[in-house]
C-alpha positions, -999 to +999 in steps of 0.1 A: -669+780+299-671+761+332-702+762+354-698+767+391-709+731+398-680+717+377-653+701+398-620+711+383-594+700+408-589+670+431-571+688+460-595+676+486-595+640+474-557+639+473-554+654+508-577+627+521-558+599+503-526+611+519-542+617+553-532+654+552-553+684+562-562+716+545-545+734+574-512+716+568-514+726+531-523+762+541-493+764+564-470+750+536-484+775+511-483+804+537-519+812+530-552+813+550-569+779+556-601+794+542-584+799+509-575+762+508-611+753+518-624+774+488-601+755+465-611+721+480-647+730+474-639+740+438-655+774+443-623+789+430-591+775+415-555+782+427-531+801+406-505+782+386-477+790+410-498+777+439-507+746+419-470+739+415-465+742+452-495+719+459-480+693+435-447+695+455-465+692+488-486+662+478-457+647+458-480+640+428-479+645+391-497+678+380-522+658+361-533+641+393-547+674+405-572+675+376-605+658+377-603+622+365-582+592+375-551+593+396-521+586+375-499+559+391-462+563+389-434+538+394-408+550+419 
């Protein structure tokens, strides 16, 4: 079981690395910016369908969203 203090996703870090905002992500996902903020703070986690959309928006591997090291890909 996860505790509330555990950070499970790296959405905020990846947004910062790509110089994108939570507002831009919210617009892409067609959801409220407060929802994205809650995800970025790891208070709640997005559903799998939203995670898939986030991966597409950020153009990253799904594993990159999980806490840990960013996986580098050759293009």
